[in-house]
DRENDRENVEX-705882 format. One line per field, with one value per residue: residue number from 1; residue in one letter; x, y, z of N, C-alpha, C in turn. Coordinates in steps of 0.02 Angstrom, whole numbers, plus 32768, in hexadecimal, padded with zeros to 4 digits. Layout:
N
num: [NUM  ...]
residu: [a  ...]
n_c1: [X  ...]
n_c2: [Y  ...]
n_c3: [Z  ...]
ca_c1: [X  ...]
ca_c2: [Y  ...]
ca_c3: [Z  ...]
c_c1: [X  ...]
c_c2: [Y  ...]
c_c3: [Z  ...]
END
This chain:
88
num: [1  2  3  4  5  6  7  8  9  10  11  12  13  14  15  16  17  18  19  20  21  22  23  24  25  26  27  28  29  30  31  32  33  34  35  36  37  38  39  40  41  42  43  44  45  46  47  48  49  50  51  52  53  54  55  56  57  58  59  60  61  62  63  64  65  66  67  68  69  70  71  72  73  74  75  76  77  78  79  80  81  82  83  84  85  86  87  88]
residu: [m  k  k  i  t  i  i  f  s  f  l  f  l  v  g  c  s  t  t  q  s  n  l  k  f  d  s  i  e  t  f  n  l  s  n  y  n  d  f  n  i  k  l  n  d  s  t  i  t  a  e  v  n  p  i  v  l  e  k  f  k  q  n  l  k  n  a  i  v  d  q  g  l  q  y  n  k  d  s  s  l  l  f  e  i  n  f  s]
n_c1: [C81C  C81F  C86E  C8EA  C908  C913  C981  C9E7  C9E8  CA11  CA92  CACE  CACB  CB1D  CB94  CBB1  CBC3  CC36  CC99  CD31  CD66  CDBC  CDF6  CE79  CED5  CF3F  CF51  CF59  CF42  CF4A  CF3A  CF1E  CEB5  CEA5  CF04  CEF8  CE9F  CE6C  CE61  CE95  CE6C  CEB4  CEA1  CEF4  CEEF  CF36  CF51  CEDA  CE69  CE0A  CD91  CD60  CCE3  CCD8  CC7B  CC56  CCD0  CCDE  CC72  CCA0  CD0B  CCC4  CC77  CCDD  CD11  CCA2  CC9D  CD14  CCFF  CC99  CCE3  CD11  CD68  CD93  CD7E  CE03  CE5D  CEE1  CF1A  CF8A  CF7A  CF66  CF05  CF2E  CEF4  CF0C  CEEA  CEEE]
n_c2: [624F  62D3  62CC  62A9  631B  6379  6344  634C  63D7  6401  63C6  640B  6490  6482  645C  64CF  652D  6502  650C  6553  65F6  6624  669D  6705  6779  67FF  6853  68DD  6903  6983  69D5  6A6D  6ADE  6B64  6BC0  6BD8  6C1E  6BF6  6B6D  6AE5  6A5A  69C9  6945  68B3  6866  6810  678D  674E  66D2  6699  666C  66C3  6735  67D0  6830  680F  6827  68B2  68D8  68AC  6906  697F  696B  6963  69E4  6A2F  6A05  6A3B  6AC2  6AD4  6AD6  6B55  6B86  6BC9  6B97  6B9C  6BA0  6BC9  6BB9  6BA4  6B3B  6A97  6A0D  6974  68EB  6842  67AF  6700]
n_c3: [A300  A329  A39C  A367  A31C  A383  A3C9  A366  A354  A3D3  A3D8  A370  A3A1  A413  A3D4  A389  A3EE  A42C  A3D0  A3A2  A373  A2DE  A2DC  A2FD  A35E  A38D  A426  A494  A537  A56A  A4FE  A4B1  A463  A46E  A44A  A3C6  A33A  A2C3  A24B  A1E0  A175  A137  A0CE  A0B6  A02B  9FDC  9FFE  A000  9FD3  9F42  9F71  9FCF  9FE7  9F9B  9FBE  A040  A07B  A06D  A0BB  A137  A147  A14C  A1C0  A21F  A212  A23E  A2C4  A2F7  A2E1  A33A  A3AC  A3AE  A34E  A2AA  A200  A18F  A0FD  A0F7  A173  A1FF  A254  A237  A217  A1EE  A19C  A190  A13A  A14C]
ca_c1: [C83D  C829  C8A6  C927  C914  C92A  C9C5  CA15  C9ED  CA3B  CAD7  CAE5  CAD8  CB58  CBCE  CBBF  CBDA  CC78  CCC9  CD5A  CD6D  CDFF  CE0B  CEB0  CEE9  CF6B  CF32  CF7C  CF0C  CF51  CF37  CEF7  CEAA  CE96  CF37  CEEA  CE5F  CE53  CE7D  CE8D  CE6A  CECF  CE97  CF27  CEC9  CF62  CF51  CE95  CE59  CDCF  CD55  CD49  CCB5  CCEE  CC46  CC5D  CD0D  CCCF  CC46  CCCB  CD2F  CC94  CC66  CD17  CD13  CC6D  CCB0  CD48  CCDF  CC74  CD14  CD1F  CD98  CD76  CDA1  CE2A  CE8B  CF25  CF29  CFC7  CF64  CF51  CEF2  CF3C  CED4  CF28  CEC5  CF16]
ca_c2: [6280  6310  62C0  62AA  6361  6399  632B  636B  641F  6408  63B7  6443  64C9  6472  645E  6515  6553  64ED  6516  658E  6621  6627  66E2  6712  67BF  6816  688A  68F9  691B  69CB  69F8  6AAA  6B02  6BAA  6BEB  6BDC  6C3B  6BD5  6B2B  6AC9  6A12  69AB  68FD  6892  6833  67EA  6746  6736  66A4  66AA  6658  66F9  6761  6815  6857  6801  6848  68F9  68DE  68A7  6945  69B2  695E  6977  6A2D  6A48  69F7  6A6A  6B04  6AD4  6AE5  6B9D  6B99  6BD4  6B74  6BC9  6B77  6BE2  6BB7  6B82  6AFE  6A69  69CA  6949  68AB  680C  6771  66C6]
ca_c3: [A2D5  A351  A3C9  A33F  A30C  A3C1  A3D7  A336  A364  A40F  A3C5  A346  A3CD  A43C  A3A7  A377  A428  A441  A39A  A3AD  A339  A2C0  A2DD  A32B  A35D  A3C2  A44A  A4CE  A563  A576  A4BE  A4BB  A425  A47C  A42C  A37E  A326  A287  A23E  A19D  A175  A0FB  A0CB  A08D  A006  9FB0  A012  A004  9F9C  9F1B  9F95  9FF9  9FC5  9FA4  9FDF  A087  A090  A074  A0F4  A171  A14D  A161  A206  A247  A20F  A26A  A309  A30B  A2E3  A37A  A3E1  A3AD  A31A  A269  A1CA  A164  A0D6  A101  A1BA  A215  A277  A204  A22B  A1B5  A1A7  A166  A13C  A13A]
c_c1: [C84E  C866  C8E8  C939  C92F  C971  C9F7  CA1D  CA19  CA84  CAF5  CAF7  CB16  CB97  CBE1  CBDB  CC20  CCAD  CCEF  CD60  CDB4  CE1A  CE40  CEC3  CF18  CF49  CF5F  CF46  CF0F  CF50  CF07  CEF2  CEA0  CECA  CF2A  CEA5  CE41  CE78  CE72  CE8D  CE86  CEC4  CECB  CF05  CEF4  CF62  CF0B  CE86  CE18  CD8E  CD38  CD1F  CCCB  CCBA  CC49  CC9B  CD02  CCA0  CC6D  CCF0  CD00  CC80  CC9F  CD1C  CCDF  CC7E  CCE5  CD2C  CCB7  CCA2  CD2A  CD51  CD73  CDA0  CDC2  CE5E  CED4  CF3B  CF6A  CFB7  CF45  CF41  CEFB  CF23  CEF0  CEFF  CEF3  CEED]
c_c2: [62C0  6308  62C3  62F2  6386  6384  634B  63B5  642A  63FB  63EF  647F  64BE  6476  64A5  653C  653E  64F7  6557  65B5  661F  666E  66EC  675B  67CC  6850  689F  6919  6966  69F3  6A32  6AD0  6B4D  6BDA  6BF7  6BFB  6C16  6B93  6B19  6A7D  69F9  6960  68E0  6859  680B  679F  6728  670B  66B9  6697  6690  6729  67AA  6841  684D  6824  6893  6906  68DA  68E9  697C  69A9  6972  69C4  6A4A  6A3E  6A29  6AB1  6B0A  6AE3  6B2E  6BB3  6BA4  6BB0  6BA7  6B9F  6B8D  6BE0  6B92  6B42  6AD0  6A26  699E  6903  6878  67CD  6737  6687]
c_c3: [A2FC  A37F  A3A4  A32E  A349  A3D0  A3A7  A342  A3A0  A3FE  A39B  A371  A3F9  A410  A395  A3B3  A43F  A40B  A3A7  A36C  A31F  A2BF  A312  A326  A396  A3E5  A484  A4F9  A56E  A535  A4C3  A479  A430  A45E  A3E2  A372  A2EA  A27C  A1F5  A1A4  A133  A0FF  A09C  A068  9FD6  9FC0  A014  9FC6  9F7A  9F3E  9FC0  9FD0  9FD0  9FC5  A02A  A0A3  A09A  A0AF  A135  A17D  A166  A1AA  A235  A24B  A23F  A2B4  A322  A30F  A324  A3B5  A3E0  A379  A2D8  A235  A19D  A140  A0DF  A14A  A1C8  A23C  A243  A223  A1ED  A1C5  A176  A170  A128  A144]
END
């Protein structure tokens, strides 16, 4: 039984490590935020299905906000820099 558990655990770990993420994003290596002091985040939730937990969605937004604040910007709902997040 112990050998079967070890084999299944190993297969699970290998399967998880080789699975590619469905997360896609555009990036520019020279993207510079130093010209901005503040930012805003807009989640486009019109295409989100009912299976998406709204609490998880808000946690995602809060984590993104914290990551950008760590870069030196402040959150401001009236900012000209807008991070628009679309889920599909």
